[in-house]
mmCIF entry with sequence, helices, sheets and N, C-alpha, C, O atoms, coordinates in Angstrom:
data_MODEL
# 
_entry.id   MODEL 
# 
_entity.id                         1 
_entity.type                       polymer 
_entity.pdbx_number_of_molecules   1 
# 
_entity_poly.entity_id                      1 
_entity_poly.type                           'polypeptide(L)' 
_entity_poly.nstd_linkage                   no 
_entity_poly.nstd_monomer                   no 
_entity_poly.pdbx_seq_one_letter_code       
;(UNK)(UNK)(UNK)(UNK)(UNK)(UNK)(UNK)(UNK)(UNK)(UNK)(UNK)(UNK)(UNK)(UNK)(UNK)(UNK)
(UNK)(UNK)(UNK)(UNK)(UNK)(UNK)(UNK)(UNK)(UNK)(UNK)(UNK)(UNK)(UNK)(UNK)(UNK)(UNK)
(UNK)(UNK)(UNK)(UNK)(UNK)(UNK)(UNK)(UNK)(UNK)(UNK)(UNK)(UNK)(UNK)(UNK)(UNK)(UNK)
(UNK)(UNK)(UNK)(UNK)(UNK)(UNK)(UNK)
;
_entity_poly.pdbx_seq_one_letter_code_can   XXXXXXXXXXXXXXXXXXXXXXXXXXXXXXXXXXXXXXXXXXXXXXXXXXXXXXX 
_entity_poly.pdbx_strand_id                 A 
# 
loop_
_entity_poly_seq.entity_id 
_entity_poly_seq.num 
_entity_poly_seq.mon_id 
_entity_poly_seq.hetero 
1 1  UNK n 
1 2  UNK n 
1 3  UNK n 
1 4  UNK n 
1 5  UNK n 
1 6  UNK n 
1 7  UNK n 
1 8  UNK n 
1 9  UNK n 
1 10 UNK n 
1 11 UNK n 
1 12 UNK n 
1 13 UNK n 
1 14 UNK n 
1 15 UNK n 
1 16 UNK n 
1 17 UNK n 
1 18 UNK n 
1 19 UNK n 
1 20 UNK n 
1 21 UNK n 
1 22 UNK n 
1 23 UNK n 
1 24 UNK n 
1 25 UNK n 
1 26 UNK n 
1 27 UNK n 
1 28 UNK n 
1 29 UNK n 
1 30 UNK n 
1 31 UNK n 
1 32 UNK n 
1 33 UNK n 
1 34 UNK n 
1 35 UNK n 
1 36 UNK n 
1 37 UNK n 
1 38 UNK n 
1 39 UNK n 
1 40 UNK n 
1 41 UNK n 
1 42 UNK n 
1 43 UNK n 
1 44 UNK n 
1 45 UNK n 
1 46 UNK n 
1 47 UNK n 
1 48 UNK n 
1 49 UNK n 
1 50 UNK n 
1 51 UNK n 
1 52 UNK n 
1 53 UNK n 
1 54 UNK n 
1 55 UNK n 
# 
_struct_asym.id          A 
_struct_asym.entity_id   1 
# 
loop_
_struct_conf.conf_type_id 
_struct_conf.id 
_struct_conf.pdbx_PDB_helix_id 
_struct_conf.beg_label_comp_id 
_struct_conf.beg_label_asym_id 
_struct_conf.beg_label_seq_id 
_struct_conf.pdbx_beg_PDB_ins_code 
_struct_conf.end_label_comp_id 
_struct_conf.end_label_asym_id 
_struct_conf.end_label_seq_id 
_struct_conf.pdbx_end_PDB_ins_code 
_struct_conf.beg_auth_comp_id 
_struct_conf.beg_auth_asym_id 
_struct_conf.beg_auth_seq_id 
_struct_conf.end_auth_comp_id 
_struct_conf.end_auth_asym_id 
_struct_conf.end_auth_seq_id 
_struct_conf.pdbx_PDB_helix_class 
_struct_conf.details 
_struct_conf.pdbx_PDB_helix_length 
HELX_P HELX_P1 AA1 UNK A 2  ? UNK A 7  ? UNK A 2  UNK A 7  1 ? 6  
HELX_P HELX_P2 AA2 UNK A 10 ? UNK A 54 ? UNK A 10 UNK A 54 1 ? 45 
# 
_struct_conf_type.id          HELX_P 
_struct_conf_type.criteria    ? 
_struct_conf_type.reference   ? 
# 
loop_
_atom_site.group_PDB 
_atom_site.id 
_atom_site.type_symbol 
_atom_site.label_atom_id 
_atom_site.label_alt_id 
_atom_site.label_comp_id 
_atom_site.label_asym_id 
_atom_site.label_entity_id 
_atom_site.label_seq_id 
_atom_site.pdbx_PDB_ins_code 
_atom_site.Cartn_x 
_atom_site.Cartn_y 
_atom_site.Cartn_z 
_atom_site.occupancy 
_atom_site.B_iso_or_equiv 
_atom_site.pdbx_formal_charge 
_atom_site.auth_seq_id 
_atom_site.auth_comp_id 
_atom_site.auth_asym_id 
_atom_site.auth_atom_id 
_atom_site.pdbx_PDB_model_num 
ATOM 1   N N  . UNK A 1 1  ? -34.800 77.789  -42.230 1.00 0.00 ? 1  UNK A N  1 
ATOM 2   C CA . UNK A 1 1  ? -33.379 77.562  -42.038 1.00 0.00 ? 1  UNK A CA 1 
ATOM 3   C C  . UNK A 1 1  ? -32.671 78.877  -41.734 1.00 0.00 ? 1  UNK A C  1 
ATOM 4   O O  . UNK A 1 1  ? -31.791 78.925  -40.875 1.00 0.00 ? 1  UNK A O  1 
ATOM 5   N N  . UNK A 1 2  ? -33.048 79.930  -42.428 1.00 0.00 ? 2  UNK A N  1 
ATOM 6   C CA . UNK A 1 2  ? -32.408 81.224  -42.207 1.00 0.00 ? 2  UNK A CA 1 
ATOM 7   C C  . UNK A 1 2  ? -32.705 81.753  -40.810 1.00 0.00 ? 2  UNK A C  1 
ATOM 8   O O  . UNK A 1 2  ? -31.850 82.378  -40.183 1.00 0.00 ? 2  UNK A O  1 
ATOM 9   N N  . UNK A 1 3  ? -33.922 81.500  -40.322 1.00 0.00 ? 3  UNK A N  1 
ATOM 10  C CA . UNK A 1 3  ? -34.281 81.934  -38.962 1.00 0.00 ? 3  UNK A CA 1 
ATOM 11  C C  . UNK A 1 3  ? -33.437 81.209  -37.920 1.00 0.00 ? 3  UNK A C  1 
ATOM 12  O O  . UNK A 1 3  ? -33.003 81.803  -36.933 1.00 0.00 ? 3  UNK A O  1 
ATOM 13  N N  . UNK A 1 4  ? -33.213 79.935  -38.148 1.00 0.00 ? 4  UNK A N  1 
ATOM 14  C CA . UNK A 1 4  ? -32.414 79.156  -37.202 1.00 0.00 ? 4  UNK A CA 1 
ATOM 15  C C  . UNK A 1 4  ? -30.984 79.686  -37.154 1.00 0.00 ? 4  UNK A C  1 
ATOM 16  O O  . UNK A 1 4  ? -30.404 79.804  -36.074 1.00 0.00 ? 4  UNK A O  1 
ATOM 17  N N  . UNK A 1 5  ? -30.424 79.997  -38.284 1.00 0.00 ? 5  UNK A N  1 
ATOM 18  C CA . UNK A 1 5  ? -29.071 80.552  -38.336 1.00 0.00 ? 5  UNK A CA 1 
ATOM 19  C C  . UNK A 1 5  ? -29.042 81.928  -37.682 1.00 0.00 ? 5  UNK A C  1 
ATOM 20  O O  . UNK A 1 5  ? -28.096 82.252  -36.965 1.00 0.00 ? 5  UNK A O  1 
ATOM 21  N N  . UNK A 1 6  ? -30.056 82.728  -37.921 1.00 0.00 ? 6  UNK A N  1 
ATOM 22  C CA . UNK A 1 6  ? -30.113 84.092  -37.377 1.00 0.00 ? 6  UNK A CA 1 
ATOM 23  C C  . UNK A 1 6  ? -30.196 84.074  -35.855 1.00 0.00 ? 6  UNK A C  1 
ATOM 24  O O  . UNK A 1 6  ? -29.614 84.932  -35.191 1.00 0.00 ? 6  UNK A O  1 
ATOM 25  N N  . UNK A 1 7  ? -30.933 83.079  -35.288 1.00 0.00 ? 7  UNK A N  1 
ATOM 26  C CA . UNK A 1 7  ? -31.126 83.022  -33.839 1.00 0.00 ? 7  UNK A CA 1 
ATOM 27  C C  . UNK A 1 7  ? -30.031 82.244  -33.125 1.00 0.00 ? 7  UNK A C  1 
ATOM 28  O O  . UNK A 1 7  ? -29.975 82.278  -31.896 1.00 0.00 ? 7  UNK A O  1 
ATOM 29  N N  . UNK A 1 8  ? -29.177 81.559  -33.828 1.00 0.00 ? 8  UNK A N  1 
ATOM 30  C CA . UNK A 1 8  ? -28.103 80.785  -33.206 1.00 0.00 ? 8  UNK A CA 1 
ATOM 31  C C  . UNK A 1 8  ? -27.075 81.739  -32.607 1.00 0.00 ? 8  UNK A C  1 
ATOM 32  O O  . UNK A 1 8  ? -26.467 82.538  -33.319 1.00 0.00 ? 8  UNK A O  1 
ATOM 33  N N  . UNK A 1 9  ? -26.888 81.648  -31.296 1.00 0.00 ? 9  UNK A N  1 
ATOM 34  C CA . UNK A 1 9  ? -25.961 82.548  -30.607 1.00 0.00 ? 9  UNK A CA 1 
ATOM 35  C C  . UNK A 1 9  ? -24.725 81.819  -30.095 1.00 0.00 ? 9  UNK A C  1 
ATOM 36  O O  . UNK A 1 9  ? -23.938 82.397  -29.345 1.00 0.00 ? 9  UNK A O  1 
ATOM 37  N N  . UNK A 1 10 ? -24.543 80.584  -30.479 1.00 0.00 ? 10 UNK A N  1 
ATOM 38  C CA . UNK A 1 10 ? -23.387 79.818  -30.015 1.00 0.00 ? 10 UNK A CA 1 
ATOM 39  C C  . UNK A 1 10 ? -22.074 80.413  -30.480 1.00 0.00 ? 10 UNK A C  1 
ATOM 40  O O  . UNK A 1 10 ? -21.126 80.507  -29.701 1.00 0.00 ? 10 UNK A O  1 
ATOM 41  N N  . UNK A 1 11 ? -22.007 80.807  -31.716 1.00 0.00 ? 11 UNK A N  1 
ATOM 42  C CA . UNK A 1 11 ? -20.792 81.421  -32.235 1.00 0.00 ? 11 UNK A CA 1 
ATOM 43  C C  . UNK A 1 11 ? -20.530 82.779  -31.621 1.00 0.00 ? 11 UNK A C  1 
ATOM 44  O O  . UNK A 1 11 ? -19.378 83.171  -31.433 1.00 0.00 ? 11 UNK A O  1 
ATOM 45  N N  . UNK A 1 12 ? -21.585 83.489  -31.312 1.00 0.00 ? 12 UNK A N  1 
ATOM 46  C CA . UNK A 1 12 ? -21.448 84.803  -30.699 1.00 0.00 ? 12 UNK A CA 1 
ATOM 47  C C  . UNK A 1 12 ? -20.782 84.679  -29.332 1.00 0.00 ? 12 UNK A C  1 
ATOM 48  O O  . UNK A 1 12 ? -19.924 85.492  -28.990 1.00 0.00 ? 12 UNK A O  1 
ATOM 49  N N  . UNK A 1 13 ? -21.159 83.688  -28.559 1.00 0.00 ? 13 UNK A N  1 
ATOM 50  C CA . UNK A 1 13 ? -20.565 83.486  -27.241 1.00 0.00 ? 13 UNK A CA 1 
ATOM 51  C C  . UNK A 1 13 ? -19.078 83.180  -27.367 1.00 0.00 ? 13 UNK A C  1 
ATOM 52  O O  . UNK A 1 13 ? -18.273 83.667  -26.574 1.00 0.00 ? 13 UNK A O  1 
ATOM 53  N N  . UNK A 1 14 ? -18.717 82.384  -28.349 1.00 0.00 ? 14 UNK A N  1 
ATOM 54  C CA . UNK A 1 14 ? -17.306 82.056  -28.542 1.00 0.00 ? 14 UNK A CA 1 
ATOM 55  C C  . UNK A 1 14 ? -16.501 83.296  -28.905 1.00 0.00 ? 14 UNK A C  1 
ATOM 56  O O  . UNK A 1 14 ? -15.371 83.457  -28.443 1.00 0.00 ? 14 UNK A O  1 
ATOM 57  N N  . UNK A 1 15 ? -17.062 84.165  -29.718 1.00 0.00 ? 15 UNK A N  1 
ATOM 58  C CA . UNK A 1 15 ? -16.381 85.409  -30.076 1.00 0.00 ? 15 UNK A CA 1 
ATOM 59  C C  . UNK A 1 15 ? -16.203 86.275  -28.840 1.00 0.00 ? 15 UNK A C  1 
ATOM 60  O O  . UNK A 1 15 ? -15.147 86.876  -28.647 1.00 0.00 ? 15 UNK A O  1 
ATOM 61  N N  . UNK A 1 16 ? -17.234 86.342  -28.001 1.00 0.00 ? 16 UNK A N  1 
ATOM 62  C CA . UNK A 1 16 ? -17.136 87.137  -26.775 1.00 0.00 ? 16 UNK A CA 1 
ATOM 63  C C  . UNK A 1 16 ? -16.061 86.575  -25.853 1.00 0.00 ? 16 UNK A C  1 
ATOM 64  O O  . UNK A 1 16 ? -15.283 87.337  -25.280 1.00 0.00 ? 16 UNK A O  1 
ATOM 65  N N  . UNK A 1 17 ? -16.007 85.263  -25.701 1.00 0.00 ? 17 UNK A N  1 
ATOM 66  C CA . UNK A 1 17 ? -14.962 84.656  -24.879 1.00 0.00 ? 17 UNK A CA 1 
ATOM 67  C C  . UNK A 1 17 ? -13.582 84.944  -25.459 1.00 0.00 ? 17 UNK A C  1 
ATOM 68  O O  . UNK A 1 17 ? -12.638 85.218  -24.718 1.00 0.00 ? 17 UNK A O  1 
ATOM 69  N N  . UNK A 1 18 ? -13.467 84.884  -26.762 1.00 0.00 ? 18 UNK A N  1 
ATOM 70  C CA . UNK A 1 18 ? -12.193 85.192  -27.403 1.00 0.00 ? 18 UNK A CA 1 
ATOM 71  C C  . UNK A 1 18 ? -11.758 86.624  -27.151 1.00 0.00 ? 18 UNK A C  1 
ATOM 72  O O  . UNK A 1 18 ? -10.582 86.883  -26.895 1.00 0.00 ? 18 UNK A O  1 
ATOM 73  N N  . UNK A 1 19 ? -12.698 87.554  -27.223 1.00 0.00 ? 19 UNK A N  1 
ATOM 74  C CA . UNK A 1 19 ? -12.372 88.954  -26.950 1.00 0.00 ? 19 UNK A CA 1 
ATOM 75  C C  . UNK A 1 19 ? -11.960 89.160  -25.498 1.00 0.00 ? 19 UNK A C  1 
ATOM 76  O O  . UNK A 1 19 ? -11.025 89.911  -25.218 1.00 0.00 ? 19 UNK A O  1 
ATOM 77  N N  . UNK A 1 20 ? -12.646 88.505  -24.581 1.00 0.00 ? 20 UNK A N  1 
ATOM 78  C CA . UNK A 1 20 ? -12.285 88.618  -23.165 1.00 0.00 ? 20 UNK A CA 1 
ATOM 79  C C  . UNK A 1 20 ? -10.886 88.068  -22.928 1.00 0.00 ? 20 UNK A C  1 
ATOM 80  O O  . UNK A 1 20 ? -10.087 88.681  -22.219 1.00 0.00 ? 20 UNK A O  1 
ATOM 81  N N  . UNK A 1 21 ? -10.588 86.922  -23.513 1.00 0.00 ? 21 UNK A N  1 
ATOM 82  C CA . UNK A 1 21 ? -9.258  86.331  -23.358 1.00 0.00 ? 21 UNK A CA 1 
ATOM 83  C C  . UNK A 1 21 ? -8.195  87.236  -23.963 1.00 0.00 ? 21 UNK A C  1 
ATOM 84  O O  . UNK A 1 21 ? -7.114  87.383  -23.394 1.00 0.00 ? 21 UNK A O  1 
ATOM 85  N N  . UNK A 1 22 ? -8.486  87.842  -25.103 1.00 0.00 ? 22 UNK A N  1 
ATOM 86  C CA . UNK A 1 22 ? -7.531  88.754  -25.733 1.00 0.00 ? 22 UNK A CA 1 
ATOM 87  C C  . UNK A 1 22 ? -7.279  89.973  -24.850 1.00 0.00 ? 22 UNK A C  1 
ATOM 88  O O  . UNK A 1 22 ? -6.136  90.408  -24.713 1.00 0.00 ? 22 UNK A O  1 
ATOM 89  N N  . UNK A 1 23 ? -8.327  90.527  -24.252 1.00 0.00 ? 23 UNK A N  1 
ATOM 90  C CA . UNK A 1 23 ? -8.151  91.681  -23.365 1.00 0.00 ? 23 UNK A CA 1 
ATOM 91  C C  . UNK A 1 23 ? -7.342  91.315  -22.127 1.00 0.00 ? 23 UNK A C  1 
ATOM 92  O O  . UNK A 1 23 ? -6.499  92.095  -21.684 1.00 0.00 ? 23 UNK A O  1 
ATOM 93  N N  . UNK A 1 24 ? -7.592  90.139  -21.567 1.00 0.00 ? 24 UNK A N  1 
ATOM 94  C CA . UNK A 1 24 ? -6.815  89.691  -20.409 1.00 0.00 ? 24 UNK A CA 1 
ATOM 95  C C  . UNK A 1 24 ? -5.354  89.500  -20.796 1.00 0.00 ? 24 UNK A C  1 
ATOM 96  O O  . UNK A 1 24 ? -4.460  89.877  -20.039 1.00 0.00 ? 24 UNK A O  1 
ATOM 97  N N  . UNK A 1 25 ? -5.105  88.922  -21.960 1.00 0.00 ? 25 UNK A N  1 
ATOM 98  C CA . UNK A 1 25 ? -3.731  88.718  -22.418 1.00 0.00 ? 25 UNK A CA 1 
ATOM 99  C C  . UNK A 1 25 ? -3.015  90.046  -22.606 1.00 0.00 ? 25 UNK A C  1 
ATOM 100 O O  . UNK A 1 25 ? -1.845  90.173  -22.244 1.00 0.00 ? 25 UNK A O  1 
ATOM 101 N N  . UNK A 1 26 ? -3.693  91.030  -23.162 1.00 0.00 ? 26 UNK A N  1 
ATOM 102 C CA . UNK A 1 26 ? -3.088  92.353  -23.349 1.00 0.00 ? 26 UNK A CA 1 
ATOM 103 C C  . UNK A 1 26 ? -2.765  92.977  -21.994 1.00 0.00 ? 26 UNK A C  1 
ATOM 104 O O  . UNK A 1 26 ? -1.700  93.572  -21.827 1.00 0.00 ? 26 UNK A O  1 
ATOM 105 N N  . UNK A 1 27 ? -3.673  92.847  -21.026 1.00 0.00 ? 27 UNK A N  1 
ATOM 106 C CA . UNK A 1 27 ? -3.432  93.396  -19.691 1.00 0.00 ? 27 UNK A CA 1 
ATOM 107 C C  . UNK A 1 27 ? -2.234  92.721  -19.032 1.00 0.00 ? 27 UNK A C  1 
ATOM 108 O O  . UNK A 1 27 ? -1.428  93.387  -18.382 1.00 0.00 ? 27 UNK A O  1 
ATOM 109 N N  . UNK A 1 28 ? -2.113  91.416  -19.193 1.00 0.00 ? 28 UNK A N  1 
ATOM 110 C CA . UNK A 1 28 ? -0.980  90.687  -18.614 1.00 0.00 ? 28 UNK A CA 1 
ATOM 111 C C  . UNK A 1 28 ? 0.325   91.120  -19.268 1.00 0.00 ? 28 UNK A C  1 
ATOM 112 O O  . UNK A 1 28 ? 1.326   91.308  -18.577 1.00 0.00 ? 28 UNK A O  1 
ATOM 113 N N  . UNK A 1 29 ? 0.329   91.279  -20.574 1.00 0.00 ? 29 UNK A N  1 
ATOM 114 C CA . UNK A 1 29 ? 1.537   91.712  -21.277 1.00 0.00 ? 29 UNK A CA 1 
ATOM 115 C C  . UNK A 1 29 ? 1.961   93.096  -20.812 1.00 0.00 ? 29 UNK A C  1 
ATOM 116 O O  . UNK A 1 29 ? 3.147   93.337  -20.586 1.00 0.00 ? 29 UNK A O  1 
ATOM 117 N N  . UNK A 1 30 ? 1.011   94.005  -20.667 1.00 0.00 ? 30 UNK A N  1 
ATOM 118 C CA . UNK A 1 30 ? 1.326   95.359  -20.203 1.00 0.00 ? 30 UNK A CA 1 
ATOM 119 C C  . UNK A 1 30 ? 1.876   95.313  -18.779 1.00 0.00 ? 30 UNK A C  1 
ATOM 120 O O  . UNK A 1 30 ? 2.850   96.001  -18.475 1.00 0.00 ? 30 UNK A O  1 
ATOM 121 N N  . UNK A 1 31 ? 1.267   94.515  -17.905 1.00 0.00 ? 31 UNK A N  1 
ATOM 122 C CA . UNK A 1 31 ? 1.726   94.418  -16.519 1.00 0.00 ? 31 UNK A CA 1 
ATOM 123 C C  . UNK A 1 31 ? 3.132   93.830  -16.441 1.00 0.00 ? 31 UNK A C  1 
ATOM 124 O O  . UNK A 1 31 ? 3.975   94.339  -15.702 1.00 0.00 ? 31 UNK A O  1 
ATOM 125 N N  . UNK A 1 32 ? 3.387   92.777  -17.187 1.00 0.00 ? 32 UNK A N  1 
ATOM 126 C CA . UNK A 1 32 ? 4.708   92.149  -17.162 1.00 0.00 ? 32 UNK A CA 1 
ATOM 127 C C  . UNK A 1 32 ? 5.763   93.100  -17.714 1.00 0.00 ? 32 UNK A C  1 
ATOM 128 O O  . UNK A 1 32 ? 6.876   93.159  -17.191 1.00 0.00 ? 32 UNK A O  1 
ATOM 129 N N  . UNK A 1 33 ? 5.431   93.836  -18.750 1.00 0.00 ? 33 UNK A N  1 
ATOM 130 C CA . UNK A 1 33 ? 6.370   94.809  -19.308 1.00 0.00 ? 33 UNK A CA 1 
ATOM 131 C C  . UNK A 1 33 ? 6.686   95.897  -18.293 1.00 0.00 ? 33 UNK A C  1 
ATOM 132 O O  . UNK A 1 33 ? 7.847   96.276  -18.138 1.00 0.00 ? 33 UNK A O  1 
ATOM 133 N N  . UNK A 1 34 ? 5.673   96.405  -17.602 1.00 0.00 ? 34 UNK A N  1 
ATOM 134 C CA . UNK A 1 34 ? 5.892   97.453  -16.603 1.00 0.00 ? 34 UNK A CA 1 
ATOM 135 C C  . UNK A 1 34 ? 6.729   96.935  -15.442 1.00 0.00 ? 34 UNK A C  1 
ATOM 136 O O  . UNK A 1 34 ? 7.638   97.622  -14.978 1.00 0.00 ? 34 UNK A O  1 
ATOM 137 N N  . UNK A 1 35 ? 6.430   95.733  -14.971 1.00 0.00 ? 35 UNK A N  1 
ATOM 138 C CA . UNK A 1 35 ? 7.196   95.152  -13.865 1.00 0.00 ? 35 UNK A CA 1 
ATOM 139 C C  . UNK A 1 35 ? 8.630   94.890  -14.304 1.00 0.00 ? 35 UNK A C  1 
ATOM 140 O O  . UNK A 1 35 ? 9.563   95.131  -13.539 1.00 0.00 ? 35 UNK A O  1 
ATOM 141 N N  . UNK A 1 36 ? 8.813   94.405  -15.511 1.00 0.00 ? 36 UNK A N  1 
ATOM 142 C CA . UNK A 1 36 ? 10.158  94.150  -16.023 1.00 0.00 ? 36 UNK A CA 1 
ATOM 143 C C  . UNK A 1 36 ? 10.983  95.415  -16.111 1.00 0.00 ? 36 UNK A C  1 
ATOM 144 O O  . UNK A 1 36 ? 12.171  95.402  -15.787 1.00 0.00 ? 36 UNK A O  1 
ATOM 145 N N  . UNK A 1 37 ? 10.376  96.505  -16.543 1.00 0.00 ? 37 UNK A N  1 
ATOM 146 C CA . UNK A 1 37 ? 11.084  97.783  -16.626 1.00 0.00 ? 37 UNK A CA 1 
ATOM 147 C C  . UNK A 1 37 ? 11.477  98.256  -15.235 1.00 0.00 ? 37 UNK A C  1 
ATOM 148 O O  . UNK A 1 37 ? 12.595  98.729  -15.032 1.00 0.00 ? 37 UNK A O  1 
ATOM 149 N N  . UNK A 1 38 ? 10.563  98.133  -14.272 1.00 0.00 ? 38 UNK A N  1 
ATOM 150 C CA . UNK A 1 38 ? 10.869  98.542  -12.903 1.00 0.00 ? 38 UNK A CA 1 
ATOM 151 C C  . UNK A 1 38 ? 11.966  97.676  -12.298 1.00 0.00 ? 38 UNK A C  1 
ATOM 152 O O  . UNK A 1 38 ? 12.849  98.193  -11.614 1.00 0.00 ? 38 UNK A O  1 
ATOM 153 N N  . UNK A 1 39 ? 11.928  96.377  -12.536 1.00 0.00 ? 39 UNK A N  1 
ATOM 154 C CA . UNK A 1 39 ? 12.971  95.495  -12.020 1.00 0.00 ? 39 UNK A CA 1 
ATOM 155 C C  . UNK A 1 39 ? 14.320  95.819  -12.639 1.00 0.00 ? 39 UNK A C  1 
ATOM 156 O O  . UNK A 1 39 ? 15.343  95.778  -11.955 1.00 0.00 ? 39 UNK A O  1 
ATOM 157 N N  . UNK A 1 40 ? 14.331  96.136  -13.905 1.00 0.00 ? 40 UNK A N  1 
ATOM 158 C CA . UNK A 1 40 ? 15.574  96.509  -14.568 1.00 0.00 ? 40 UNK A CA 1 
ATOM 159 C C  . UNK A 1 40 ? 16.160  97.760  -13.926 1.00 0.00 ? 40 UNK A C  1 
ATOM 160 O O  . UNK A 1 40 ? 17.371  97.839  -13.721 1.00 0.00 ? 40 UNK A O  1 
ATOM 161 N N  . UNK A 1 41 ? 15.319  98.734  -13.608 1.00 0.00 ? 41 UNK A N  1 
ATOM 162 C CA . UNK A 1 41 ? 15.771  99.957  -12.950 1.00 0.00 ? 41 UNK A CA 1 
ATOM 163 C C  . UNK A 1 41 ? 16.346  99.645  -11.573 1.00 0.00 ? 41 UNK A C  1 
ATOM 164 O O  . UNK A 1 41 ? 17.392  100.182 -11.206 1.00 0.00 ? 41 UNK A O  1 
ATOM 165 N N  . UNK A 1 42 ? 15.688  98.799  -10.818 1.00 0.00 ? 42 UNK A N  1 
ATOM 166 C CA . UNK A 1 42 ? 16.164  98.435  -9.478  1.00 0.00 ? 42 UNK A CA 1 
ATOM 167 C C  . UNK A 1 42 ? 17.505  97.718  -9.562  1.00 0.00 ? 42 UNK A C  1 
ATOM 168 O O  . UNK A 1 42 ? 18.422  98.045  -8.808  1.00 0.00 ? 42 UNK A O  1 
ATOM 169 N N  . UNK A 1 43 ? 17.637  96.764  -10.449 1.00 0.00 ? 43 UNK A N  1 
ATOM 170 C CA . UNK A 1 43 ? 18.890  96.027  -10.564 1.00 0.00 ? 43 UNK A CA 1 
ATOM 171 C C  . UNK A 1 43 ? 20.024  96.921  -11.056 1.00 0.00 ? 43 UNK A C  1 
ATOM 172 O O  . UNK A 1 43 ? 21.166  96.758  -10.626 1.00 0.00 ? 43 UNK A O  1 
ATOM 173 N N  . UNK A 1 44 ? 19.731  97.853  -11.940 1.00 0.00 ? 44 UNK A N  1 
ATOM 174 C CA . UNK A 1 44 ? 20.766  98.790  -12.372 1.00 0.00 ? 44 UNK A CA 1 
ATOM 175 C C  . UNK A 1 44 ? 21.210  99.682  -11.223 1.00 0.00 ? 44 UNK A C  1 
ATOM 176 O O  . UNK A 1 44 ? 22.399  99.980  -11.108 1.00 0.00 ? 44 UNK A O  1 
ATOM 177 N N  . UNK A 1 45 ? 20.287  100.115 -10.367 1.00 0.00 ? 45 UNK A N  1 
ATOM 178 C CA . UNK A 1 45 ? 20.648  100.927 -9.202  1.00 0.00 ? 45 UNK A CA 1 
ATOM 179 C C  . UNK A 1 45 ? 21.522  100.123 -8.245  1.00 0.00 ? 45 UNK A C  1 
ATOM 180 O O  . UNK A 1 45 ? 22.500  100.650 -7.712  1.00 0.00 ? 45 UNK A O  1 
ATOM 181 N N  . UNK A 1 46 ? 21.186  98.870  -8.023  1.00 0.00 ? 46 UNK A N  1 
ATOM 182 C CA . UNK A 1 46 ? 22.003  98.007  -7.156  1.00 0.00 ? 46 UNK A CA 1 
ATOM 183 C C  . UNK A 1 46 ? 23.386  97.820  -7.753  1.00 0.00 ? 46 UNK A C  1 
ATOM 184 O O  . UNK A 1 46 ? 24.389  97.883  -7.041  1.00 0.00 ? 46 UNK A O  1 
ATOM 185 N N  . UNK A 1 47 ? 23.442  97.591  -9.057  1.00 0.00 ? 47 UNK A N  1 
ATOM 186 C CA . UNK A 1 47 ? 24.729  97.412  -9.735  1.00 0.00 ? 47 UNK A CA 1 
ATOM 187 C C  . UNK A 1 47 ? 25.586  98.658  -9.594  1.00 0.00 ? 47 UNK A C  1 
ATOM 188 O O  . UNK A 1 47 ? 26.785  98.563  -9.333  1.00 0.00 ? 47 UNK A O  1 
ATOM 189 N N  . UNK A 1 48 ? 24.976  99.828  -9.768  1.00 0.00 ? 48 UNK A N  1 
ATOM 190 C CA . UNK A 1 48 ? 25.721  101.079 -9.656  1.00 0.00 ? 48 UNK A CA 1 
ATOM 191 C C  . UNK A 1 48 ? 26.256  101.280 -8.243  1.00 0.00 ? 48 UNK A C  1 
ATOM 192 O O  . UNK A 1 48 ? 27.391  101.728 -8.079  1.00 0.00 ? 48 UNK A O  1 
ATOM 193 N N  . UNK A 1 49 ? 25.469  100.960 -7.223  1.00 0.00 ? 49 UNK A N  1 
ATOM 194 C CA . UNK A 1 49 ? 25.922  101.105 -5.838  1.00 0.00 ? 49 UNK A CA 1 
ATOM 195 C C  . UNK A 1 49 ? 27.047  100.127 -5.527  1.00 0.00 ? 49 UNK A C  1 
ATOM 196 O O  . UNK A 1 49 ? 27.995  100.475 -4.822  1.00 0.00 ? 49 UNK A O  1 
ATOM 197 N N  . UNK A 1 50 ? 26.949  98.912  -6.046  1.00 0.00 ? 50 UNK A N  1 
ATOM 198 C CA . UNK A 1 50 ? 28.017  97.939  -5.826  1.00 0.00 ? 50 UNK A CA 1 
ATOM 199 C C  . UNK A 1 50 ? 29.292  98.357  -6.543  1.00 0.00 ? 50 UNK A C  1 
ATOM 200 O O  . UNK A 1 50 ? 30.387  98.162  -6.016  1.00 0.00 ? 50 UNK A O  1 
ATOM 201 N N  . UNK A 1 51 ? 29.168  98.921  -7.719  1.00 0.00 ? 51 UNK A N  1 
ATOM 202 C CA . UNK A 1 51 ? 30.333  99.373  -8.477  1.00 0.00 ? 51 UNK A CA 1 
ATOM 203 C C  . UNK A 1 51 ? 31.020  100.529 -7.763  1.00 0.00 ? 51 UNK A C  1 
ATOM 204 O O  . UNK A 1 51 ? 32.248  100.564 -7.698  1.00 0.00 ? 51 UNK A O  1 
ATOM 205 N N  . UNK A 1 52 ? 30.251  101.476 -7.224  1.00 0.00 ? 52 UNK A N  1 
ATOM 206 C CA . UNK A 1 52 ? 30.816  102.633 -6.526  1.00 0.00 ? 52 UNK A CA 1 
ATOM 207 C C  . UNK A 1 52 ? 31.484  102.189 -5.235  1.00 0.00 ? 52 UNK A C  1 
ATOM 208 O O  . UNK A 1 52 ? 32.571  102.673 -4.916  1.00 0.00 ? 52 UNK A O  1 
ATOM 209 N N  . UNK A 1 53 ? 30.872  101.285 -4.483  1.00 0.00 ? 53 UNK A N  1 
ATOM 210 C CA . UNK A 1 53 ? 31.437  100.873 -3.199  1.00 0.00 ? 53 UNK A CA 1 
ATOM 211 C C  . UNK A 1 53 ? 32.663  99.987  -3.369  1.00 0.00 ? 53 UNK A C  1 
ATOM 212 O O  . UNK A 1 53 ? 33.491  99.928  -2.461  1.00 0.00 ? 53 UNK A O  1 
ATOM 213 N N  . UNK A 1 54 ? 32.809  99.305  -4.478  1.00 0.00 ? 54 UNK A N  1 
ATOM 214 C CA . UNK A 1 54 ? 33.977  98.455  -4.692  1.00 0.00 ? 54 UNK A CA 1 
ATOM 215 C C  . UNK A 1 54 ? 35.147  99.221  -5.294  1.00 0.00 ? 54 UNK A C  1 
ATOM 216 O O  . UNK A 1 54 ? 36.256  98.689  -5.352  1.00 0.00 ? 54 UNK A O  1 
ATOM 217 N N  . UNK A 1 55 ? 34.932  100.451 -5.741  1.00 0.00 ? 55 UNK A N  1 
ATOM 218 C CA . UNK A 1 55 ? 36.012  101.244 -6.350  1.00 0.00 ? 55 UNK A CA 1 
ATOM 219 C C  . UNK A 1 55 ? 36.865  101.920 -5.320  1.00 0.00 ? 55 UNK A C  1 
ATOM 220 O O  . UNK A 1 55 ? 37.813  102.623 -5.668  1.00 0.00 ? 55 UNK A O  1 
# 
């Protein structure tokens, strides 16, 4: 029985899939945060130009 448990790799595969999904999720969060920061900068620049031209 102990040998069967020792050789069972089904749970190991699930852990590996979980780690891969976690790494992908972290990469997506970092990318979205970076894009959001850049978009905020662009919109603030547009707002500033519109404010200056309307004054």
